[in-house]
KOLKOL-284785 format. One record per residue (C-alpha): residue number from 1; residue in three letters; chain; x, y, z. Coordinates in Angstrom, 1 decimal, always signed. Layout:
N
ATOM  doza  marti  lumvo       x       y       z
ATOM   NUM    ala      A       X       Y       Z
...
//
This chain:
389
ATOM  doza  marti  lumvo       x       y       z
ATOM     1    met      A   +41.9    -3.9   +31.6
ATOM     2    ala      A   +40.1    -6.9   +30.1
ATOM     3    gly      A   +37.1    -6.3   +32.3
ATOM     4    glu      A   +36.8    -2.8   +30.9
ATOM     5    arg      A   +36.5    -4.0   +27.3
ATOM     6    pro      A   +32.8    -4.9   +27.4
ATOM     7    his      A   +32.0    -1.4   +28.9
ATOM     8    arg      A   +34.0    +0.3   +26.1
ATOM     9    arg      A   +32.2    -1.7   +23.5
ATOM    10    arg      A   +28.8    -0.8   +25.1
ATOM    11    arg      A   +29.8    +2.9   +24.9
ATOM    12    leu      A   +30.9    +2.5   +21.3
ATOM    13    leu      A   +27.6    +0.9   +20.3
ATOM    14    gly      A   +25.5    +3.2   +22.4
ATOM    15    ala      A   +25.7    +5.9   +19.8
ATOM    16    his      A   +24.0    +3.6   +17.3
ATOM    17    val      A   +21.0    +2.5   +19.5
ATOM    18    thr      A   +17.7    +3.1   +17.8
ATOM    19    thr      A   +14.3    +2.4   +19.3
ATOM    20    gly      A   +11.1    +1.6   +17.4
ATOM    21    tyr      A    +9.3    -1.1   +15.5
ATOM    22    ser      A   +11.0    -3.8   +13.4
ATOM    23    val      A    +8.6    -5.3   +10.9
ATOM    24    val      A   +10.0    -8.5    +9.2
ATOM    25    ser      A    +8.3   -10.6    +6.6
ATOM    26    asp      A    +9.0   -14.0    +5.0
ATOM    27    ser      A    +7.2   -15.8    +2.2
ATOM    28    ala      A    +5.2   -19.1    +2.6
ATOM    29    gly      A    +4.6   -21.7    -0.1
ATOM    30    leu      A    +7.4   -20.4    -2.3
ATOM    31    thr      A    +9.4   -23.7    -2.3
ATOM    32    lys      A    +6.5   -25.7    -3.8
ATOM    33    leu      A    +5.7   -23.1    -6.4
ATOM    34    ser      A    +9.3   -22.6    -7.5
ATOM    35    arg      A    +9.8   -26.2    -8.4
ATOM    36    ser      A    +7.7   -25.7   -11.5
ATOM    37    leu      A    +8.8   -22.2   -12.4
ATOM    38    gly      A   +11.8   -20.5   -14.0
ATOM    39    leu      A   +13.9   -18.1   -12.1
ATOM    40    leu      A   +12.3   -15.0   -13.6
ATOM    41    glu      A    +8.8   -16.2   -12.8
ATOM    42    val      A    +9.9   -16.9    -9.2
ATOM    43    leu      A   +11.4   -13.4    -8.9
ATOM    44    ala      A    +8.2   -11.9   -10.2
ATOM    45    leu      A    +6.3   -13.9    -7.6
ATOM    46    ile      A    +8.2   -12.6    -4.7
ATOM    47    asp      A    +8.2    -9.0    -6.1
ATOM    48    gly      A    +4.5    -8.6    -5.6
ATOM    49    pro      A    +4.3    -8.9    -1.8
ATOM    50    lys      A    +7.4    -6.8    -1.4
ATOM    51    arg      A    +5.9    -3.9    -3.4
ATOM    52    val      A    +2.7    -4.1    -1.4
ATOM    53    leu      A    +4.6    -4.2    +2.0
ATOM    54    his      A    +6.7    -1.2    +0.9
ATOM    55    ala      A    +3.7    +0.9    -0.1
ATOM    56    tyr      A    +1.8    +0.3    +3.1
ATOM    57    gly      A    +4.9    +0.4    +5.3
ATOM    58    thr      A    +6.1    +3.8    +3.9
ATOM    59    gly      A    +2.5    +5.0    +4.1
ATOM    60    ala      A    +2.5    +4.3    +7.8
ATOM    61    gly      A    +5.8    +6.3    +8.3
ATOM    62    gly      A    +8.3    +3.4    +8.0
ATOM    63    arg      A   +11.5    +3.1    +6.1
ATOM    64    ala      A   +13.0    +0.1    +4.3
ATOM    65    val      A   +15.9    -1.6    +6.1
ATOM    66    gly      A   +18.8    -3.1    +4.1
ATOM    67    val      A   +18.5    -4.7    +0.7
ATOM    68    trp      A   +15.4    -6.9    +0.3
ATOM    69    ala      A   +17.2   -10.0    -0.9
ATOM    70    ala      A   +15.4   -13.2    -1.8
ATOM    71    asp      A   +11.9   -13.3    -0.4
ATOM    72    asn      A   +12.6   -11.3    +2.8
ATOM    73    ala      A   +11.6    -7.7    +3.6
ATOM    74    gln      A   +12.1    -5.4    +6.6
ATOM    75    met      A   +10.8    -2.0    +7.6
ATOM    76    phe      A   +11.6    +0.2   +10.6
ATOM    77    his      A    +9.1    +2.5   +12.2
ATOM    78    pro      A   +10.1    +5.1   +14.8
ATOM    79    ala      A    +9.0    +4.7   +18.4
ATOM    80    thr      A    +6.5    +7.6   +17.9
ATOM    81    thr      A    +4.5    +5.5   +15.4
ATOM    82    asp      A    +1.0    +4.7   +16.7
ATOM    83    ala      A    +0.8    +0.9   +17.1
ATOM    84    gly      A    -2.8    +0.8   +16.0
ATOM    85    leu      A    -2.0    +2.7   +12.8
ATOM    86    leu      A    +0.9    +0.3   +12.0
ATOM    87    leu      A    -1.3    -2.9   +12.6
ATOM    88    ser      A    -4.1    -1.4   +10.5
ATOM    89    ala      A    -1.6    -0.9    +7.6
ATOM    90    leu      A    -0.3    -4.4    +7.9
ATOM    91    leu      A    -3.7    -6.0    +8.0
ATOM    92    arg      A    -4.6    -4.1    +4.8
ATOM    93    ala      A    -1.3    -5.1    +3.3
ATOM    94    gln      A    -2.0    -8.8    +4.0
ATOM    95    asp      A    -5.5    -8.3    +2.4
ATOM    96    glu      A    -3.9    -6.9    -0.7
ATOM    97    ile      A    -1.3    -9.6    -0.9
ATOM    98    gly      A    -3.9   -12.3    -0.6
ATOM    99    arg      A    -6.0   -10.6    -3.3
ATOM   100    thr      A    -3.3    -9.9    -5.8
ATOM   101    cys      A    -0.4   -12.2    -5.3
ATOM   102    arg      A    +0.2   -15.9    -5.7
ATOM   103    ile      A    +2.2   -16.3    -2.6
ATOM   104    arg      A    +1.5   -15.2    +1.0
ATOM   105    val      A    +3.8   -13.8    +3.6
ATOM   106    gly      A    +4.1   -14.1    +7.4
ATOM   107    ile      A    +4.9   -10.9    +9.3
ATOM   108    gly      A    +6.6   -10.4   +12.7
ATOM   109    val      A    +6.5    -7.1   +14.5
ATOM   110    his      A    +8.5    -6.1   +17.6
ATOM   111    his      A    +9.0    -2.8   +19.4
ATOM   112    gly      A   +12.4    -2.6   +21.0
ATOM   113    asp      A   +16.0    -1.4   +20.9
ATOM   114    tyr      A   +18.3    -2.2   +18.1
ATOM   115    tyr      A   +21.8    -1.2   +16.8
ATOM   116    gly      A   +21.6    +0.6   +13.5
ATOM   117    leu      A   +24.8    -0.2   +11.7
ATOM   118    asp      A   +25.7    -0.1    +8.0
ATOM   119    gly      A   +22.0    +0.2    +7.0
ATOM   120    gly      A   +20.8    -2.8    +9.0
ATOM   121    leu      A   +19.4    -3.5   +12.4
ATOM   122    tyr      A   +21.4    -5.7   +14.8
ATOM   123    gly      A   +21.3    -7.0   +18.3
ATOM   124    ala      A   +19.5    -9.7   +20.2
ATOM   125    glu      A   +16.0    -8.2   +19.7
ATOM   126    ala      A   +16.6    -7.7   +16.0
ATOM   127    asp      A   +17.8   -11.3   +15.6
ATOM   128    ala      A   +14.8   -12.6   +17.6
ATOM   129    ile      A   +12.1   -10.9   +15.5
ATOM   130    glu      A   +13.8   -12.1   +12.3
ATOM   131    his      A   +13.8   -15.7   +13.7
ATOM   132    leu      A   +10.1   -15.4   +14.7
ATOM   133    ala      A    +9.1   -14.1   +11.2
ATOM   134    glu      A   +11.1   -16.7    +9.3
ATOM   135    asn      A   +10.5   -19.8   +11.4
ATOM   136    his      A    +7.3   -19.3   +13.4
ATOM   137    thr      A    +4.8   -17.5   +11.1
ATOM   138    glu      A    +2.4   -18.8    +8.4
ATOM   139    gly      A    +1.3   -17.2    +5.2
ATOM   140    gly      A    -1.2   -14.4    +5.9
ATOM   141    glu      A    -0.3   -14.2    +9.6
ATOM   142    ile      A    +0.7   -11.1   +11.6
ATOM   143    ala      A    +2.6   -12.0   +14.8
ATOM   144    ile      A    +3.2    -9.2   +17.3
ATOM   145    thr      A    +5.2    -9.2   +20.5
ATOM   146    glu      A    +4.1    -8.2   +24.0
ATOM   147    ala      A    +5.9    -4.9   +23.6
ATOM   148    val      A    +3.7    -4.0   +20.6
ATOM   149    ala      A    +0.5    -5.2   +22.2
ATOM   150    glu      A    +1.2    -3.1   +25.3
ATOM   151    arg      A    +1.3    +0.0   +23.0
ATOM   152    leu      A    -2.3    -0.5   +21.9
ATOM   153    pro      A    -5.0    +1.5   +23.7
ATOM   154    ala      A    -7.6    -0.3   +25.7
ATOM   155    asp      A   -10.3    +0.1   +23.1
ATOM   156    his      A    -8.0    -0.8   +20.1
ATOM   157    gly      A   -10.5    -3.0   +18.3
ATOM   158    phe      A    -7.9    -5.6   +17.2
ATOM   159    val      A    -8.6    -9.3   +17.9
ATOM   160    leu      A    -5.4   -10.9   +19.4
ATOM   161    arg      A    -4.8   -14.5   +20.3
ATOM   162    arg      A    -1.8   -15.8   +22.2
ATOM   163    lys      A    +0.4   -17.7   +19.7
ATOM   164    asp      A    +0.9   -21.4   +20.2
ATOM   165    gly      A    +3.9   -23.4   +19.1
ATOM   166    his      A    +6.7   -22.2   +21.3
ATOM   167    gly      A    +4.6   -21.4   +24.4
ATOM   168    gly      A    +4.0   -17.9   +23.1
ATOM   169    gln      A    +7.5   -17.1   +24.0
ATOM   170    asp      A   +10.6   -16.4   +21.8
ATOM   171    gly      A   +13.6   -15.5   +23.9
ATOM   172    pro      A   +13.9   -11.7   +24.5
ATOM   173    leu      A   +10.6   -11.0   +22.8
ATOM   174    gly      A    +8.3   -12.1   +25.6
ATOM   175    ala      A    +4.7   -13.2   +24.8
ATOM   176    val      A    +3.7   -13.4   +21.1
ATOM   177    tyr      A    +0.2   -12.8   +19.8
ATOM   178    arg      A    -1.5   -13.4   +16.4
ATOM   179    val      A    -3.5   -10.4   +15.0
ATOM   180    leu      A    -6.7   -12.2   +13.8
ATOM   181    asp      A    -8.7    -9.1   +12.8
ATOM   182    gly      A    -9.1    -5.4   +13.3
ATOM   183    pro      A    -9.5    -2.0   +11.6
ATOM   184    arg      A    -7.9    -1.7    +8.2
ATOM   185    ala      A    -6.0    +1.3    +6.7
ATOM   186    gly      A    -7.2    +3.0    +3.6
ATOM   187    asp      A    -5.5    +2.7    +0.2
ATOM   188    ala      A    -1.8    +3.2    +0.2
ATOM   189    ala      A    -0.4    +6.1    -1.9
ATOM   190    pro      A    +2.2    +5.0    -4.5
ATOM   191    pro      A    +5.7    +5.2    -2.8
ATOM   192    asp      A    +8.2    +7.7    -4.1
ATOM   193    gly      A   +10.5    +4.9    -5.4
ATOM   194    trp      A   +11.2    +1.2    -5.5
ATOM   195    tyr      A   +11.9    -0.9    -2.4
ATOM   196    pro      A   +15.6    -1.7    -2.0
ATOM   197    ile      A   +15.9    -4.1    -4.9
ATOM   198    pro      A   +18.6    -6.8    -4.9
ATOM   199    tyr      A   +18.9    -6.5    -8.7
ATOM   200    pro      A   +20.4    -4.2   -11.3
ATOM   201    ala      A   +18.0    -1.4   -12.1
ATOM   202    ala      A   +17.8    -2.4   -15.8
ATOM   203    phe      A   +16.8    -5.9   -15.0
ATOM   204    tyr      A   +14.1    -4.8   -12.5
ATOM   205    glu      A   +12.6    -2.6   -15.2
ATOM   206    asp      A   +12.3    -5.6   -17.4
ATOM   207    leu      A   +10.9    -7.7   -14.5
ATOM   208    leu      A    +8.1    -5.3   -14.0
ATOM   209    arg      A    +6.9    -5.8   -17.5
ATOM   210    leu      A    +7.2    -9.6   -17.4
ATOM   211    asp      A    +3.9   -11.3   -18.3
ATOM   212    pro      A    +3.9   -15.0   -17.0
ATOM   213    gln      A    +1.7   -15.9   -20.0
ATOM   214    asp      A    +4.2   -14.6   -22.5
ATOM   215    ala      A    +6.7   -17.4   -22.9
ATOM   216    gly      A    +8.5   -15.6   -25.6
ATOM   217    leu      A    +9.2   -12.6   -23.5
ATOM   218    ala      A   +10.3   -14.7   -20.5
ATOM   219    ala      A   +12.7   -16.6   -22.7
ATOM   220    ala      A   +14.1   -13.3   -24.2
ATOM   221    leu      A   +14.6   -11.8   -20.7
ATOM   222    ala      A   +16.3   -15.0   -19.5
ATOM   223    glu      A   +18.6   -14.9   -22.5
ATOM   224    lys      A   +19.4   -11.3   -21.8
ATOM   225    his      A   +20.0   -11.4   -18.0
ATOM   226    leu      A   +20.8   -15.0   -16.8
ATOM   227    arg      A   +24.2   -16.6   -16.9
ATOM   228    val      A   +25.3   -20.1   -15.9
ATOM   229    arg      A   +27.7   -19.7   -12.9
ATOM   230    thr      A   +29.0   -21.6    -9.9
ATOM   231    val      A   +27.9   -20.2    -6.5
ATOM   232    val      A   +30.1   -20.7    -3.4
ATOM   233    leu      A   +28.3   -19.9    -0.2
ATOM   234    ala      A   +30.2   -20.0    +3.1
ATOM   235    glu      A   +28.8   -19.7    +6.6
ATOM   236    arg      A   +31.2   -19.2    +9.4
ATOM   237    gly      A   +30.5   -20.2   +13.0
ATOM   238    glu      A   +28.9   -17.7   +15.3
ATOM   239    ala      A   +31.1   -15.4   +17.3
ATOM   240    gly      A   +31.7   -15.7   +21.0
ATOM   241    thr      A   +31.5   -18.4   +23.7
ATOM   242    gly      A   +27.8   -18.2   +24.4
ATOM   243    lys      A   +28.6   -16.4   +27.6
ATOM   244    asp      A   +29.5   -13.0   +26.0
ATOM   245    val      A   +27.2   -10.1   +26.6
ATOM   246    pro      A   +25.3    -9.2   +23.4
ATOM   247    glu      A   +27.4    -6.1   +22.7
ATOM   248    val      A   +30.6    -8.1   +22.8
ATOM   249    ala      A   +29.1   -10.9   +20.6
ATOM   250    leu      A   +27.9    -8.3   +18.1
ATOM   251    leu      A   +31.2    -6.5   +17.7
ATOM   252    ser      A   +33.1    -9.8   +17.7
ATOM   253    gly      A   +30.9   -11.0   +14.8
ATOM   254    leu      A   +31.6    -7.8   +12.9
ATOM   255    asp      A   +35.3    -8.4   +13.4
ATOM   256    leu      A   +35.1   -12.0   +12.2
ATOM   257    ser      A   +33.1   -10.9    +9.1
ATOM   258    ala      A   +35.8    -8.4    +8.2
ATOM   259    arg      A   +38.5   -11.1    +8.7
ATOM   260    met      A   +36.5   -13.6    +6.6
ATOM   261    arg      A   +36.2   -11.0    +3.8
ATOM   262    glu      A   +39.9   -10.3    +3.9
ATOM   263    leu      A   +40.7   -14.0    +3.6
ATOM   264    gly      A   +38.2   -14.6    +0.8
ATOM   265    leu      A   +39.5   -11.7    -1.3
ATOM   266    arg      A   +43.1   -12.9    -0.8
ATOM   267    leu      A   +42.3   -16.4    -2.0
ATOM   268    leu      A   +40.0   -15.4    -4.8
ATOM   269    pro      A   +41.4   -15.9    -8.3
ATOM   270    ala      A   +42.2   -12.7   -10.2
ATOM   271    glu      A   +40.0   -13.7   -13.1
ATOM   272    gly      A   +36.8   -15.7   -13.5
ATOM   273    ala      A   +35.6   -15.1   -10.0
ATOM   274    val      A   +34.0   -12.3    -7.9
ATOM   275    glu      A   +33.0   -11.7    -4.3
ATOM   276    val      A   +29.2   -11.0    -4.3
ATOM   277    lys      A   +28.9   -10.0    -0.7
ATOM   278    val      A   +29.8   -10.7    +2.9
ATOM   279    ala      A   +26.9   -10.2    +5.2
ATOM   280    gly      A   +27.0   -11.3    +8.8
ATOM   281    pro      A   +28.3   -14.9    +9.0
ATOM   282    leu      A   +27.6   -15.4    +5.2
ATOM   283    ala      A   +29.9   -14.9    +2.3
ATOM   284    ile      A   +28.9   -15.6    -1.4
ATOM   285    tyr      A   +31.2   -15.8    -4.3
ATOM   286    leu      A   +30.5   -16.4    -8.0
ATOM   287    phe      A   +32.7   -18.3   -10.4
ATOM   288    asp      A   +32.6   -18.6   -14.2
ATOM   289    asp      A   +33.6   -22.3   -14.0
ATOM   290    pro      A   +33.3   -24.9   -11.2
ATOM   291    gly      A   +36.9   -26.0   -11.7
ATOM   292    pro      A   +38.6   -23.2    -9.7
ATOM   293    ala      A   +35.6   -22.9    -7.3
ATOM   294    val      A   +36.3   -26.2    -5.5
ATOM   295    pro      A   +40.0   -25.5    -4.6
ATOM   296    phe      A   +38.9   -22.0    -3.5
ATOM   297    ala      A   +36.3   -23.5    -1.1
ATOM   298    leu      A   +38.9   -25.9    +0.3
ATOM   299    glu      A   +41.5   -23.2    +0.7
ATOM   300    leu      A   +38.9   -20.9    +2.3
ATOM   301    arg      A   +37.9   -23.6    +4.8
ATOM   302    ala      A   +41.6   -24.1    +5.7
ATOM   303    ala      A   +42.3   -20.3    +6.1
ATOM   304    leu      A   +39.2   -19.8    +8.3
ATOM   305    ala      A   +40.2   -22.7   +10.5
ATOM   306    glu      A   +43.7   -21.3   +10.8
ATOM   307    ala      A   +42.1   -18.0   +11.9
ATOM   308    gly      A   +40.0   -19.9   +14.5
ATOM   309    met      A   +36.7   -20.0   +12.6
ATOM   310    thr      A   +34.7   -23.0   +11.7
ATOM   311    cys      A   +32.6   -22.9    +8.5
ATOM   312    arg      A   +30.3   -24.8    +6.3
ATOM   313    ile      A   +30.4   -24.3    +2.5
ATOM   314    gly      A   +28.1   -25.2    -0.3
ATOM   315    leu      A   +28.6   -25.1    -4.1
ATOM   316    asp      A   +26.1   -25.4    -6.9
ATOM   317    ser      A   +26.0   -24.4   -10.6
ATOM   318    gly      A   +23.2   -23.2   -12.8
ATOM   319    pro      A   +21.5   -20.1   -14.2
ATOM   320    val      A   +21.8   -17.0   -12.0
ATOM   321    leu      A   +21.0   -13.3   -12.1
ATOM   322    ser      A   +23.9   -11.2   -10.7
ATOM   323    gly      A   +25.1    -7.6   -11.0
ATOM   324    arg      A   +25.4    -4.3    -9.3
ATOM   325    thr      A   +22.4    -3.1    -7.2
ATOM   326    pro      A   +21.3    +0.5    -7.2
ATOM   327    asp      A   +23.2    +1.1    -3.9
ATOM   328    gly      A   +26.5    +0.1    -5.5
ATOM   329    gly      A   +26.7    -3.4    -4.0
ATOM   330    arg      A   +26.4    -6.8    -5.6
ATOM   331    asp      A   +23.8    -9.5    -5.2
ATOM   332    val      A   +22.9   -12.8    -6.8
ATOM   333    ala      A   +19.7   -14.8    -7.2
ATOM   334    gly      A   +18.8   -18.2    -8.5
ATOM   335    ala      A   +18.3   -21.8    -7.7
ATOM   336    pro      A   +22.1   -22.4    -7.2
ATOM   337    val      A   +22.1   -19.9    -4.3
ATOM   338    asn      A   +19.2   -21.7    -2.7
ATOM   339    gln      A   +20.8   -25.1    -3.2
ATOM   340    ala      A   +24.2   -24.0    -1.8
ATOM   341    ser      A   +22.4   -22.4    +1.2
ATOM   342    lys      A   +20.4   -25.6    +1.8
ATOM   343    met      A   +23.5   -27.8    +1.8
ATOM   344    ala      A   +25.7   -25.4    +3.9
ATOM   345    gln      A   +23.3   -23.9    +6.3
ATOM   346    asp      A   +20.7   -26.6    +6.8
ATOM   347    leu      A   +22.3   -29.9    +6.3
ATOM   348    ala      A   +26.1   -29.8    +6.7
ATOM   349    ala      A   +28.0   -30.3    +9.9
ATOM   350    pro      A   +30.7   -27.6   +10.8
ATOM   351    gly      A   +33.9   -28.0    +8.8
ATOM   352    leu      A   +32.3   -29.6    +5.7
ATOM   353    val      A   +32.4   -28.6    +2.0
ATOM   354    cys      A   +29.3   -29.7    +0.0
ATOM   355    leu      A   +29.2   -30.1    -3.8
ATOM   356    ser      A   +25.9   -30.4    -5.7
ATOM   357    glu      A   +25.6   -33.2    -8.2
ATOM   358    ala      A   +26.0   -30.6   -11.0
ATOM   359    val      A   +29.3   -29.4    -9.6
ATOM   360    ala      A   +30.5   -32.9    -8.7
ATOM   361    ala      A   +29.9   -34.1   -12.2
ATOM   362    gln      A   +32.0   -31.4   -13.8
ATOM   363    val      A   +34.8   -31.7   -11.2
ATOM   364    ala      A   +34.9   -35.5   -11.3
ATOM   365    ala      A   +35.6   -35.4   -15.0
ATOM   366    his      A   +38.8   -33.4   -14.5
ATOM   367    ala      A   +40.1   -33.8   -11.0
ATOM   368    gly      A   +38.1   -36.5    -9.3
ATOM   369    leu      A   +36.3   -36.4    -6.0
ATOM   370    gly      A   +38.8   -37.7    -3.6
ATOM   371    gly      A   +37.7   -37.1    +0.0
ATOM   372    phe      A   +34.1   -36.5    -0.9
ATOM   373    ala      A   +31.2   -38.9    -0.3
ATOM   374    leu      A   +27.6   -39.0    -1.6
ATOM   375    val      A   +24.9   -38.3    +0.9
ATOM   376    arg      A   +21.2   -38.1    +0.7
ATOM   377    his      A   +18.7   -36.0    +2.6
ATOM   378    ser      A   +14.9   -35.3    +2.5
ATOM   379    val      A   +14.0   -31.7    +3.3
ATOM   380    ser      A   +10.4   -30.5    +3.2
ATOM   381    gly      A    +9.4   -33.4    +1.0
ATOM   382    val      A   +12.2   -32.8    -1.4
ATOM   383    asp      A   +15.0   -35.4    -1.9
ATOM   384    leu      A   +18.5   -33.9    -2.1
ATOM   385    ala      A   +21.7   -35.8    -3.0
ATOM   386    phe      A   +25.1   -34.1    -2.9
ATOM   387    tyr      A   +28.7   -34.8    -2.1
ATOM   388    gln      A   +30.4   -33.7    +1.1
ATOM   389    gly      A   +33.9   -33.9    +2.4
//
């Protein structure tokens, strides 16, 4: 019976297989710029490229995937899309971003099979193209996989060069090429609506009228929309043993995310705290005060361990934007989210809870920091000090 389970899971997922192009983008140079800017200015910066990508992506027959949180964007184009038409649209989009925006984006494009679940794209190929775009592209670059290049006609007119760095290979993606030049698409027609914004609609309308030169307006909007909160960001360990077939690992991951959400909601205080979202291995919670946030993080770690899951958790406090998004979900943006993510996802070992200096200072004044030790790291030229335990 146990041997039949992977086959049943494959059949279950088979109804959700979708074939086509996944186009993923990630910003470059944002970290350096954001050090000297307020949250609203940063959100305005990342909004520009996303609006351009959405306009040219929908113009080429694509649809937005998921909610475009932080500086990430993703489009899906059906398998019938002409590869040359898509690349022409992306080249023109990069031109427009370079001309009108202060930050650049790197774009990864792959043609393959994905699992379309809950508004997102999942599976080994979906993960691989996201990894390529986020970790192996530069600002202004378009990187395409072998499966995309093979769909171009012999006389396509694009200038392709094998991508260096990781041998031109990226797991299931095969060879990877940079698109250096080629024919450009014409002007994009205005899309019918916004891209999937990760903000309340009322805030986004205000953001669209933000003038970076108008300090008074920026201050007024910050006063209207931002609140000081404590962010708790937890990342659980990946599902499976490393030997599982992709379908088993995917469904196991969904099961663990559901269990993680159940545990978090059970432990969350009835007042002064809210679950923002549970997405894949990540869970984010928002607290009015850091006092209850630290015990919650410790209890969540213990509960996950009892359920057989490792985790890494980061906490930071500061001004954030949070609220209901147009699709009915919640999201949060702000430096505390980035700091909590940096500590938990990039620097902490499994099983650790990390407190920023801001959280530690407030907690130490009331309950002390028993079991936590100060550590220092340097990431991308930025020195970080926080407490872990």
